[in-house]
All heavy atoms as TSV, in Angstrom:
chain	resi	resn	atom	element	x	y	z
A	1	MET	N	N	-8.656	9.517	32.329
A	1	MET	CA	C	-8.718	9.280	30.899
A	1	MET	C	C	-7.373	8.740	30.411
A	1	MET	O	O	-6.333	9.288	30.714
A	1	MET	CB	C	-9.072	10.582	30.196
A	1	MET	CG	C	-9.138	10.457	28.707
A	1	MET	SD	S	-9.642	12.026	27.982
A	1	MET	CE	C	-10.190	11.445	26.446
A	2	ARG	N	N	-7.408	7.664	29.653
A	2	ARG	CA	C	-6.184	7.068	29.123
A	2	ARG	C	C	-5.741	7.806	27.871
A	2	ARG	O	O	-6.555	8.267	27.085
A	2	ARG	CB	C	-6.409	5.615	28.764
A	2	ARG	CG	C	-6.551	4.733	29.958
A	2	ARG	CD	C	-6.381	3.316	29.522
A	2	ARG	NE	N	-7.646	2.618	29.646
A	2	ARG	CZ	C	-7.885	1.441	29.136
A	2	ARG	NH1	N	-6.968	0.821	28.444
A	2	ARG	NH2	N	-9.034	0.854	29.299
A	3	SER	N	N	-4.443	7.873	27.665
A	3	SER	CA	C	-3.923	8.487	26.448
A	3	SER	C	C	-3.954	7.468	25.311
A	3	SER	O	O	-4.075	6.271	25.533
A	3	SER	CB	C	-2.486	8.968	26.664
A	3	SER	OG	O	-1.611	7.865	26.742
A	4	TYR	N	N	-3.812	7.949	24.100
A	4	TYR	CA	C	-3.781	7.077	22.926
A	4	TYR	C	C	-2.662	6.054	23.053
A	4	TYR	O	O	-2.841	4.889	22.777
A	4	TYR	CB	C	-3.595	7.911	21.652
A	4	TYR	CG	C	-3.164	7.068	20.479
A	4	TYR	CD1	C	-4.075	6.243	19.824
A	4	TYR	CD2	C	-1.845	7.029	20.077
A	4	TYR	CE1	C	-3.678	5.428	18.784
A	4	TYR	CE2	C	-1.446	6.222	19.034
A	4	TYR	CZ	C	-2.367	5.430	18.392
A	4	TYR	OH	O	-1.976	4.623	17.364
A	5	HIS	N	N	-1.499	6.508	23.501
A	5	HIS	CA	C	-0.337	5.614	23.544
A	5	HIS	C	C	-0.550	4.451	24.501
A	5	HIS	O	O	-0.086	3.353	24.247
A	5	HIS	CB	C	0.922	6.402	23.902
A	5	HIS	CG	C	1.262	7.427	22.864
A	5	HIS	ND1	N	1.738	7.085	21.632
A	5	HIS	CD2	C	1.152	8.770	22.866
A	5	HIS	CE1	C	1.921	8.179	20.913
A	5	HIS	NE2	N	1.565	9.210	21.640
A	6	SER	N	N	-1.264	4.653	25.596
A	6	SER	CA	C	-1.485	3.547	26.527
A	6	SER	C	C	-2.461	2.531	25.956
A	6	SER	O	O	-2.465	1.381	26.350
A	6	SER	CB	C	-1.999	4.068	27.869
A	6	SER	OG	O	-3.283	4.613	27.733
A	7	LEU	N	N	-3.299	2.962	25.016
A	7	LEU	CA	C	-4.253	2.043	24.399
A	7	LEU	C	C	-3.633	1.210	23.290
A	7	LEU	O	O	-4.181	0.204	22.885
A	7	LEU	CB	C	-5.435	2.828	23.812
A	7	LEU	CG	C	-6.321	3.549	24.804
A	7	LEU	CD1	C	-7.334	4.394	24.051
A	7	LEU	CD2	C	-7.024	2.573	25.716
A	8	SER	N	N	-2.492	1.625	22.788
A	8	SER	CA	C	-1.929	0.994	21.600
A	8	SER	C	C	-1.255	-0.344	21.859
A	8	SER	O	O	-0.935	-1.045	20.922
A	8	SER	CB	C	-0.943	1.945	20.923
A	8	SER	OG	O	0.168	2.153	21.743
A	9	THR	N	N	-1.036	-0.724	23.087
A	9	THR	CA	C	-0.285	-1.942	23.360
A	9	THR	C	C	-1.024	-3.212	22.955
A	9	THR	O	O	-0.389	-4.214	22.675
A	9	THR	CB	C	0.101	-2.029	24.848
A	9	THR	OG1	O	-1.083	-1.943	25.621
A	9	THR	CG2	C	1.071	-0.930	25.225
A	10	ASN	N	N	-2.345	-3.201	22.918
A	10	ASN	CA	C	-3.107	-4.392	22.558
A	10	ASN	C	C	-3.663	-4.343	21.145
A	10	ASN	O	O	-4.518	-5.140	20.793
A	10	ASN	CB	C	-4.265	-4.592	23.543
A	10	ASN	CG	C	-3.770	-4.877	24.939
A	10	ASN	OD1	O	-2.746	-5.539	25.102
A	10	ASN	ND2	N	-4.456	-4.382	25.923
A	11	VAL	N	N	-3.169	-3.430	20.347
A	11	VAL	CA	C	-3.679	-3.230	18.995
A	11	VAL	C	C	-2.612	-3.680	18.006
A	11	VAL	O	O	-1.427	-3.421	18.210
A	11	VAL	CB	C	-4.031	-1.739	18.781
A	11	VAL	CG1	C	-4.533	-1.490	17.383
A	11	VAL	CG2	C	-5.058	-1.289	19.808
A	12	ASP	N	N	-3.035	-4.329	16.917
A	12	ASP	CA	C	-2.055	-4.796	15.941
A	12	ASP	C	C	-1.333	-3.615	15.276
A	12	ASP	O	O	-1.821	-2.484	15.274
A	12	ASP	CB	C	-2.683	-5.735	14.916
A	12	ASP	CG	C	-3.728	-5.077	14.037
A	12	ASP	OD1	O	-3.656	-3.863	13.791
A	12	ASP	OD2	O	-4.631	-5.784	13.578
A	13	VAL	N	N	-0.182	-3.889	14.711
A	13	VAL	CA	C	0.693	-2.849	14.160
A	13	VAL	C	C	0.016	-2.049	13.041
A	13	VAL	O	O	0.070	-0.816	13.060
A	13	VAL	CB	C	2.036	-3.456	13.697
A	13	VAL	CG1	C	2.888	-2.419	12.993
A	13	VAL	CG2	C	2.779	-4.046	14.884
A	14	PRO	N	N	-0.619	-2.675	12.050
A	14	PRO	CA	C	-1.257	-1.873	10.997
A	14	PRO	C	C	-2.325	-0.914	11.534
A	14	PRO	O	O	-2.427	0.228	11.077
A	14	PRO	CB	C	-1.876	-2.917	10.067
A	14	PRO	CG	C	-1.061	-4.139	10.274
A	14	PRO	CD	C	-0.693	-4.104	11.737
A	15	THR	N	N	-3.084	-1.343	12.528
A	15	THR	CA	C	-4.105	-0.478	13.116
A	15	THR	C	C	-3.451	0.674	13.874
A	15	THR	O	O	-3.890	1.822	13.773
A	15	THR	CB	C	-5.028	-1.284	14.047
A	15	THR	OG1	O	-5.662	-2.311	13.272
A	15	THR	CG2	C	-6.079	-0.404	14.682
A	16	ARG	N	N	-2.378	0.385	14.616
A	16	ARG	CA	C	-1.661	1.453	15.323
A	16	ARG	C	C	-1.114	2.471	14.341
A	16	ARG	O	O	-1.177	3.680	14.582
A	16	ARG	CB	C	-0.527	0.880	16.162
A	16	ARG	CG	C	-1.011	0.184	17.396
A	16	ARG	CD	C	0.073	-0.093	18.430
A	16	ARG	NE	N	1.404	-0.235	17.924
A	16	ARG	CZ	C	2.168	-1.308	18.086
A	16	ARG	NH1	N	1.715	-2.354	18.727
A	16	ARG	NH2	N	3.385	-1.352	17.606
A	17	LEU	N	N	-0.584	1.989	13.215
A	17	LEU	CA	C	-0.046	2.904	12.209
A	17	LEU	C	C	-1.146	3.784	11.644
A	17	LEU	O	O	-0.981	5.002	11.527
A	17	LEU	CB	C	0.651	2.132	11.090
A	17	LEU	CG	C	1.217	2.979	9.960
A	17	LEU	CD1	C	2.231	3.990	10.487
A	17	LEU	CD2	C	1.833	2.101	8.889
A	18	ARG	N	N	-2.279	3.198	11.302
A	18	ARG	CA	C	-3.388	3.999	10.757
A	18	ARG	C	C	-3.889	5.024	11.769
A	18	ARG	O	O	-4.207	6.154	11.418
A	18	ARG	CB	C	-4.502	3.089	10.279
A	18	ARG	CG	C	-4.143	2.384	8.985
A	18	ARG	CD	C	-5.282	1.522	8.465
A	18	ARG	NE	N	-4.937	0.942	7.187
A	18	ARG	CZ	C	-4.204	-0.147	7.024
A	18	ARG	NH1	N	-3.747	-0.802	8.065
A	18	ARG	NH2	N	-3.933	-0.603	5.821
A	19	ARG	N	N	-3.947	4.644	13.021
A	19	ARG	CA	C	-4.356	5.600	14.069
A	19	ARG	C	C	-3.361	6.743	14.162
A	19	ARG	O	O	-3.740	7.910	14.287
A	19	ARG	CB	C	-4.474	4.906	15.418
A	19	ARG	CG	C	-5.691	4.040	15.536
A	19	ARG	CD	C	-5.768	3.416	16.905
A	19	ARG	NE	N	-6.918	2.536	17.014
A	19	ARG	CZ	C	-7.192	1.814	18.081
A	19	ARG	NH1	N	-6.406	1.849	19.133
A	19	ARG	NH2	N	-8.263	1.050	18.109
A	20	ALA	N	N	-2.080	6.426	14.130
A	20	ALA	CA	C	-1.040	7.459	14.201
A	20	ALA	C	C	-1.130	8.397	12.999
A	20	ALA	O	O	-0.945	9.614	13.132
A	20	ALA	CB	C	0.342	6.819	14.281
A	21	ILE	N	N	-1.438	7.848	11.824
A	21	ILE	CA	C	-1.594	8.672	10.626
A	21	ILE	C	C	-2.795	9.594	10.791
A	21	ILE	O	O	-2.720	10.790	10.495
A	21	ILE	CB	C	-1.713	7.795	9.363
A	21	ILE	CG1	C	-0.363	7.133	9.064
A	21	ILE	CG2	C	-2.199	8.622	8.170
A	21	ILE	CD1	C	-0.413	6.057	8.002
A	22	HIS	N	N	-3.911	9.073	11.280
A	22	HIS	CA	C	-5.096	9.914	11.513
A	22	HIS	C	C	-4.806	11.027	12.512
A	22	HIS	O	O	-5.358	12.125	12.394
A	22	HIS	CB	C	-6.273	9.070	12.005
A	22	HIS	CG	C	-7.050	8.431	10.911
A	22	HIS	ND1	N	-7.916	9.122	10.100
A	22	HIS	CD2	C	-7.084	7.150	10.467
A	22	HIS	CE1	C	-8.464	8.307	9.222
A	22	HIS	NE2	N	-7.964	7.093	9.420
A	23	LEU	N	N	-3.955	10.749	13.480
A	23	LEU	CA	C	-3.598	11.753	14.488
A	23	LEU	C	C	-2.498	12.699	14.010
A	23	LEU	O	O	-2.137	13.637	14.720
A	23	LEU	CB	C	-3.138	11.061	15.773
A	23	LEU	CG	C	-4.208	10.283	16.523
A	23	LEU	CD1	C	-3.574	9.458	17.641
A	23	LEU	CD2	C	-5.246	11.236	17.095
A	24	ILE	N	N	-1.958	12.436	12.810
A	24	ILE	CA	C	-0.830	13.191	12.265
A	24	ILE	C	C	0.312	13.222	13.301
A	24	ILE	O	O	0.903	14.246	13.595
A	24	ILE	CB	C	-1.243	14.632	11.842
A	24	ILE	CG1	C	-2.541	14.628	11.038
A	24	ILE	CG2	C	-0.120	15.287	11.043
A	24	ILE	CD1	C	-2.482	13.933	9.700
A	25	ASP	N	N	0.608	12.064	13.852
A	25	ASP	CA	C	1.653	11.916	14.860
A	25	ASP	C	C	2.917	11.395	14.170
A	25	ASP	O	O	3.157	10.192	14.088
A	25	ASP	CB	C	1.179	10.945	15.951
A	25	ASP	CG	C	2.144	10.841	17.118
A	25	ASP	OD1	O	3.344	11.124	16.939
A	25	ASP	OD2	O	1.689	10.458	18.209
A	26	LEU	N	N	3.721	12.329	13.659
A	26	LEU	CA	C	4.896	11.972	12.875
A	26	LEU	C	C	5.888	11.129	13.676
A	26	LEU	O	O	6.446	10.171	13.153
A	26	LEU	CB	C	5.578	13.230	12.344
A	26	LEU	CG	C	6.782	13.007	11.436
A	26	LEU	CD1	C	6.408	12.166	10.219
A	26	LEU	CD2	C	7.368	14.335	11.012
A	27	THR	N	N	6.082	11.445	14.927
A	27	THR	CA	C	7.028	10.689	15.760
A	27	THR	C	C	6.608	9.234	15.881
A	27	THR	O	O	7.420	8.326	15.696
A	27	THR	CB	C	7.141	11.323	17.159
A	27	THR	OG1	O	7.554	12.682	17.005
A	27	THR	CG2	C	8.139	10.574	18.021
A	28	LEU	N	N	5.340	9.009	16.164
A	28	LEU	CA	C	4.854	7.637	16.298
A	28	LEU	C	C	4.878	6.908	14.959
A	28	LEU	O	O	5.284	5.740	14.885
A	28	LEU	CB	C	3.443	7.624	16.891
A	28	LEU	CG	C	2.832	6.254	17.161
A	28	LEU	CD1	C	3.725	5.409	18.049
A	28	LEU	CD2	C	1.445	6.419	17.775
A	29	VAL	N	N	4.492	7.578	13.896
A	29	VAL	CA	C	4.527	6.950	12.564
A	29	VAL	C	C	5.955	6.528	12.232
A	29	VAL	O	O	6.187	5.402	11.785
A	29	VAL	CB	C	3.959	7.892	11.485
A	29	VAL	CG1	C	4.247	7.360	10.082
A	29	VAL	CG2	C	2.465	8.088	11.677
A	30	LYS	N	N	6.907	7.407	12.468
A	30	LYS	CA	C	8.310	7.074	12.168
A	30	LYS	C	C	8.779	5.858	12.972
A	30	LYS	O	O	9.467	4.994	12.446
A	30	LYS	CB	C	9.217	8.267	12.475
A	30	LYS	CG	C	9.173	9.340	11.429
A	30	LYS	CD	C	10.141	10.452	11.797
A	30	LYS	CE	C	10.221	11.504	10.720
A	30	LYS	NZ	N	11.189	12.559	11.052
A	31	ARG	N	N	8.397	5.813	14.245
A	31	ARG	CA	C	8.808	4.688	15.093
A	31	ARG	C	C	8.208	3.375	14.599
A	31	ARG	O	O	8.884	2.350	14.523
A	31	ARG	CB	C	8.387	4.949	16.534
A	31	ARG	CG	C	8.931	3.952	17.502
A	31	ARG	CD	C	8.647	4.294	18.926
A	31	ARG	NE	N	7.726	5.419	19.018
A	31	ARG	CZ	C	7.138	5.839	20.113
A	31	ARG	NH1	N	7.360	5.236	21.233
A	31	ARG	NH2	N	6.321	6.857	20.115
A	32	ILE	N	N	6.923	3.397	14.250
A	32	ILE	CA	C	6.270	2.182	13.761
A	32	ILE	C	C	6.889	1.740	12.442
A	32	ILE	O	O	7.205	0.567	12.247
A	32	ILE	CB	C	4.748	2.399	13.610
A	32	ILE	CG1	C	4.107	2.606	14.990
A	32	ILE	CG2	C	4.102	1.218	12.897
A	32	ILE	CD1	C	2.666	3.085	14.938
A	33	VAL	N	N	7.083	2.685	11.522
A	33	VAL	CA	C	7.629	2.350	10.203
A	33	VAL	C	C	9.076	1.861	10.316
A	33	VAL	O	O	9.480	0.942	9.600
A	33	VAL	CB	C	7.512	3.558	9.243
A	33	VAL	CG1	C	8.286	3.328	7.966
A	33	VAL	CG2	C	6.040	3.834	8.939
A	34	LYS	N	N	9.841	2.439	11.225
A	34	LYS	CA	C	11.225	2.000	11.412
A	34	LYS	C	C	11.279	0.516	11.771
A	34	LYS	O	O	12.129	-0.229	11.295
A	34	LYS	CB	C	11.895	2.825	12.501
A	34	LYS	CG	C	13.321	2.434	12.769
A	34	LYS	CD	C	13.927	3.284	13.864
A	34	LYS	CE	C	15.344	2.822	14.166
A	34	LYS	NZ	N	15.915	3.555	15.290
A	35	ASN	N	N	10.343	0.089	12.617
A	35	ASN	CA	C	10.330	-1.298	13.080
A	35	ASN	C	C	9.468	-2.230	12.233
A	35	ASN	O	O	9.611	-3.450	12.325
A	35	ASN	CB	C	9.845	-1.344	14.533
A	35	ASN	CG	C	10.817	-0.661	15.459
A	35	ASN	OD1	O	11.995	-0.934	15.438
A	35	ASN	ND2	N	10.320	0.267	16.255
A	36	HIS	N	N	8.565	-1.661	11.438
A	36	HIS	CA	C	7.634	-2.462	10.637
A	36	HIS	C	C	7.355	-1.774	9.307
A	36	HIS	O	O	6.211	-1.399	9.004
A	36	HIS	CB	C	6.306	-2.651	11.394
A	36	HIS	CG	C	6.452	-3.212	12.763
A	36	HIS	ND1	N	6.619	-4.557	12.989
A	36	HIS	CD2	C	6.479	-2.618	13.977
A	36	HIS	CE1	C	6.731	-4.755	14.290
A	36	HIS	NE2	N	6.653	-3.596	14.909
A	37	ALA	N	N	8.369	-1.591	8.488
A	37	ALA	CA	C	8.235	-0.840	7.233
A	37	ALA	C	C	7.157	-1.414	6.311
A	37	ALA	O	O	6.504	-0.681	5.568
A	37	ALA	CB	C	9.573	-0.799	6.505
A	38	GLU	N	N	6.939	-2.713	6.385
A	38	GLU	CA	C	5.956	-3.357	5.505
A	38	GLU	C	C	4.534	-2.866	5.762
A	38	GLU	O	O	3.668	-2.995	4.896
A	38	GLU	CB	C	6.014	-4.879	5.652
A	38	GLU	CG	C	5.491	-5.433	6.967
A	38	GLU	CD	C	6.418	-5.301	8.174
A	38	GLU	OE1	O	7.550	-4.804	8.035
A	38	GLU	OE2	O	5.988	-5.692	9.274
A	39	THR	N	N	4.288	-2.257	6.911
A	39	THR	CA	C	2.924	-1.811	7.218
A	39	THR	C	C	2.487	-0.626	6.376
A	39	THR	O	O	1.294	-0.376	6.252
A	39	THR	CB	C	2.760	-1.455	8.710
A	39	THR	OG1	O	3.685	-0.435	9.051
A	39	THR	CG2	C	2.938	-2.670	9.582
A	40	LEU	N	N	3.419	0.098	5.766
A	40	LEU	CA	C	3.030	1.199	4.872
A	40	LEU	C	C	2.297	0.674	3.640
A	40	LEU	O	O	1.493	1.377	3.058
A	40	LEU	CB	C	4.252	2.006	4.432
A	40	LEU	CG	C	4.680	3.120	5.355
A	40	LEU	CD1	C	5.945	3.782	4.824
A	40	LEU	CD2	C	3.586	4.141	5.561
A	41	GLN	N	N	2.586	-0.546	3.242
A	41	GLN	CA	C	1.963	-1.118	2.053
A	41	GLN	C	C	1.008	-2.246	2.400
A	41	GLN	O	O	0.721	-3.102	1.574
A	41	GLN	CB	C	3.052	-1.593	1.096
A	41	GLN	CG	C	3.899	-0.452	0.602
A	41	GLN	CD	C	4.931	-0.891	-0.398
A	41	GLN	OE1	O	4.953	-2.025	-0.842
A	41	GLN	NE2	N	5.805	0.016	-0.759
A	42	ASN	N	N	0.491	-2.242	3.606
A	42	ASN	CA	C	-0.437	-3.266	4.063
A	42	ASN	C	C	-1.866	-2.791	3.806
A	42	ASN	O	O	-2.339	-1.883	4.467
A	42	ASN	CB	C	-0.202	-3.505	5.563
A	42	ASN	CG	C	-1.013	-4.652	6.092
A	42	ASN	OD1	O	-1.668	-5.350	5.345
A	42	ASN	ND2	N	-0.983	-4.837	7.388
A	43	PRO	N	N	-2.583	-3.373	2.853
A	43	PRO	CA	C	-3.934	-2.889	2.526
A	43	PRO	C	C	-4.940	-3.126	3.642
A	43	PRO	O	O	-4.896	-4.134	4.334
A	43	PRO	CB	C	-4.317	-3.692	1.286
A	43	PRO	CG	C	-3.417	-4.853	1.247
A	43	PRO	CD	C	-2.190	-4.507	2.028
A	44	ASP	N	N	-5.817	-2.156	3.810
A	44	ASP	CA	C	-6.909	-2.251	4.778
A	44	ASP	C	C	-8.160	-2.607	3.991
A	44	ASP	O	O	-8.715	-1.766	3.293
A	44	ASP	CB	C	-7.088	-0.926	5.498
A	44	ASP	CG	C	-8.190	-0.964	6.542
A	44	ASP	OD1	O	-8.839	-2.029	6.688
A	44	ASP	OD2	O	-8.401	0.062	7.210
A	45	LEU	N	N	-8.589	-3.847	4.075
A	45	LEU	CA	C	-9.722	-4.312	3.278
A	45	LEU	C	C	-11.037	-3.661	3.684
A	45	LEU	O	O	-11.986	-3.648	2.914
A	45	LEU	CB	C	-9.811	-5.833	3.344
A	45	LEU	CG	C	-8.564	-6.557	2.831
A	45	LEU	CD1	C	-8.724	-8.061	2.974
A	45	LEU	CD2	C	-8.256	-6.178	1.392
A	46	GLU	N	N	-11.086	-3.081	4.871
A	46	GLU	CA	C	-12.289	-2.365	5.308
A	46	GLU	C	C	-12.326	-0.944	4.752
A	46	GLU	O	O	-13.330	-0.260	4.869
A	46	GLU	CB	C	-12.359	-2.330	6.834
A	46	GLU	CG	C	-12.565	-3.700	7.443
A	46	GLU	CD	C	-12.600	-3.662	8.961
A	46	GLU	OE1	O	-12.775	-2.568	9.527
A	46	GLU	OE2	O	-12.451	-4.727	9.566
A	47	ASP	N	N	-11.240	-0.497	4.152
A	47	ASP	CA	C	-11.141	0.863	3.612
A	47	ASP	C	C	-10.785	0.798	2.124
A	47	ASP	O	O	-9.804	1.378	1.679
A	47	ASP	CB	C	-10.097	1.656	4.389
A	47	ASP	CG	C	-10.080	3.134	4.025
A	47	ASP	OD1	O	-11.084	3.635	3.504
A	47	ASP	OD2	O	-9.056	3.789	4.272
A	48	ASN	N	N	-11.576	0.074	1.358
A	48	ASN	CA	C	-11.385	-0.050	-0.096
A	48	ASN	C	C	-10.022	-0.599	-0.487
A	48	ASN	O	O	-9.557	-0.374	-1.593
A	48	ASN	CB	C	-11.614	1.292	-0.787
A	48	ASN	CG	C	-13.012	1.804	-0.585
A	48	ASN	OD1	O	-13.973	1.024	-0.599
A	48	ASN	ND2	N	-13.157	3.097	-0.390
A	49	GLY	N	N	-9.343	-1.280	0.411
A	49	GLY	CA	C	-8.047	-1.856	0.098
A	49	GLY	C	C	-6.902	-0.862	0.093
A	49	GLY	O	O	-5.802	-1.181	-0.323
A	50	ASP	N	N	-7.162	0.355	0.574
A	50	ASP	CA	C	-6.099	1.359	0.621
A	50	ASP	C	C	-5.031	0.963	1.626
A	50	ASP	O	O	-5.324	0.426	2.692
A	50	ASP	CB	C	-6.661	2.732	1.011
A	50	ASP	CG	C	-7.423	3.391	-0.124
A	50	ASP	OD1	O	-7.310	2.929	-1.268
A	50	ASP	OD2	O	-8.120	4.385	0.152
A	51	THR	N	N	-3.793	1.262	1.299
A	51	THR	CA	C	-2.686	1.015	2.218
A	51	THR	C	C	-2.546	2.198	3.169
A	51	THR	O	O	-3.164	3.250	2.980
A	51	THR	CB	C	-1.362	0.843	1.448
A	51	THR	OG1	O	-1.038	2.092	0.823
A	51	THR	CG2	C	-1.450	-0.261	0.413
A	52	SER	N	N	-1.713	2.048	4.154
A	52	SER	CA	C	-1.438	3.155	5.076
A	52	SER	C	C	-0.813	4.325	4.334
A	52	SER	O	O	-1.063	5.485	4.650
A	52	SER	CB	C	-0.516	2.688	6.202
A	52	SER	OG	O	-1.167	1.714	6.983
A	53	LEU	N	N	-0.024	4.023	3.318
A	53	LEU	CA	C	0.576	5.076	2.495
A	53	LEU	C	C	-0.504	5.851	1.748
A	53	LEU	O	O	-0.470	7.081	1.679
A	53	LEU	CB	C	1.580	4.459	1.522
A	53	LEU	CG	C	2.468	5.401	0.747
A	53	LEU	CD1	C	3.252	6.307	1.679
A	53	LEU	CD2	C	3.415	4.613	-0.143
A	54	HIS	N	N	-1.508	5.142	1.209
A	54	HIS	CA	C	-2.638	5.816	0.561
A	54	HIS	C	C	-3.372	6.706	1.558
A	54	HIS	O	O	-3.751	7.839	1.235
A	54	HIS	CB	C	-3.637	4.798	-0.002
A	54	HIS	CG	C	-3.180	4.083	-1.217
A	54	HIS	ND1	N	-3.072	2.718	-1.250
A	54	HIS	CD2	C	-2.813	4.522	-2.437
A	54	HIS	CE1	C	-2.654	2.345	-2.442
A	54	HIS	NE2	N	-2.482	3.426	-3.178
A	55	LEU	N	N	-3.591	6.192	2.757
A	55	LEU	CA	C	-4.287	6.956	3.782
A	55	LEU	C	C	-3.531	8.247	4.093
A	55	LEU	O	O	-4.135	9.322	4.174
A	55	LEU	CB	C	-4.453	6.118	5.053
A	55	LEU	CG	C	-5.086	6.828	6.240
A	55	LEU	CD1	C	-6.497	7.290	5.921
A	55	LEU	CD2	C	-5.084	5.904	7.452
A	56	ALA	N	N	-2.232	8.145	4.268
A	56	ALA	CA	C	-1.429	9.335	4.554
A	56	ALA	C	C	-1.559	10.361	3.431
A	56	ALA	O	O	-1.720	11.558	3.685
A	56	ALA	CB	C	0.038	8.948	4.756
A	57	ALA	N	N	-1.534	9.895	2.197
A	57	ALA	CA	C	-1.671	10.811	1.058
A	57	ALA	C	C	-3.053	11.464	1.037
A	57	ALA	O	O	-3.170	12.671	0.814
A	57	ALA	CB	C	-1.415	10.062	-0.248
A	58	LYS	N	N	-4.089	10.682	1.271
A	58	LYS	CA	C	-5.455	11.217	1.290
A	58	LYS	C	C	-5.621	12.300	2.348
A	58	LYS	O	O	-6.346	13.272	2.147
A	58	LYS	CB	C	-6.475	10.104	1.583
A	58	LYS	CG	C	-6.823	9.242	0.432
A	58	LYS	CD	C	-7.886	8.250	0.897
A	58	LYS	CE	C	-8.280	7.280	-0.151
A	58	LYS	NZ	N	-9.288	6.326	0.323
A	59	LEU	N	N	-4.970	12.110	3.489
A	59	LEU	CA	C	-5.090	13.054	4.590
A	59	LEU	C	C	-4.115	14.233	4.484
A	59	LEU	O	O	-4.103	15.116	5.319
A	59	LEU	CB	C	-4.880	12.343	5.928
A	59	LEU	CG	C	-5.929	11.283	6.268
A	59	LEU	CD1	C	-5.554	10.552	7.558
A	59	LEU	CD2	C	-7.305	11.904	6.408
A	60	GLY	N	N	-3.292	14.215	3.436
A	60	GLY	CA	C	-2.331	15.299	3.240
A	60	GLY	C	C	-1.139	15.232	4.165
A	60	GLY	O	O	-0.469	16.230	4.410
A	61	PHE	N	N	-0.840	14.062	4.683
A	61	PHE	CA	C	0.286	13.862	5.593
A	61	PHE	C	C	1.535	13.711	4.731
A	61	PHE	O	O	2.055	12.624	4.527
A	61	PHE	CB	C	0.021	12.633	6.442
A	61	PHE	CG	C	0.847	12.498	7.686
A	61	PHE	CD1	C	0.551	11.504	8.602
A	61	PHE	CD2	C	1.932	13.308	7.962
A	61	PHE	CE1	C	1.296	11.335	9.763
A	61	PHE	CE2	C	2.689	13.170	9.105
A	61	PHE	CZ	C	2.367	12.167	10.009
A	62	LEU	N	N	2.026	14.826	4.218
A	62	LEU	CA	C	3.075	14.816	3.214
A	62	LEU	C	C	4.414	14.278	3.712
A	62	LEU	O	O	5.201	13.767	2.925
A	62	LEU	CB	C	3.250	16.221	2.645
A	62	LEU	CG	C	1.990	16.802	2.001
A	62	LEU	CD1	C	2.271	18.205	1.482
A	62	LEU	CD2	C	1.475	15.905	0.898
A	63	GLU	N	N	4.681	14.390	5.015
A	63	GLU	CA	C	5.931	13.856	5.547
A	63	GLU	C	C	6.018	12.351	5.380
A	63	GLU	O	O	7.101	11.797	5.305
A	63	GLU	CB	C	6.087	14.206	7.034
A	63	GLU	CG	C	6.223	15.673	7.331
A	63	GLU	CD	C	4.870	16.377	7.489
A	63	GLU	OE1	O	3.824	15.745	7.258
A	63	GLU	OE2	O	4.866	17.551	7.847
A	64	ILE	N	N	4.880	11.693	5.293
A	64	ILE	CA	C	4.836	10.243	5.113
A	64	ILE	C	C	4.581	9.899	3.650
A	64	ILE	O	O	5.237	9.041	3.092
A	64	ILE	CB	C	3.733	9.607	5.993
A	64	ILE	CG1	C	4.052	9.874	7.465
A	64	ILE	CG2	C	3.598	8.119	5.732
A	64	ILE	CD1	C	5.374	9.340	7.938
A	65	ALA	N	N	3.618	10.570	3.059
A	65	ALA	CA	C	3.224	10.279	1.673
A	65	ALA	C	C	4.327	10.692	0.736
A	65	ALA	O	O	4.579	10.090	-0.247
A	65	ALA	CB	C	1.932	10.981	1.326
């Protein structure tokens, strides 16, 4: 079975960030945001246009939100 991290290499940055937020993986979120801060405000048109920051807030991920 492959781990999440091994699957992330072929996935775009906004999708990786959203996955990390869903997993409540603070270390990975911090690493992605450090290198791609703009992805926090990148709207996901498949999710009512919510940004990754909105997603973190909805999920109660207070360290990010």
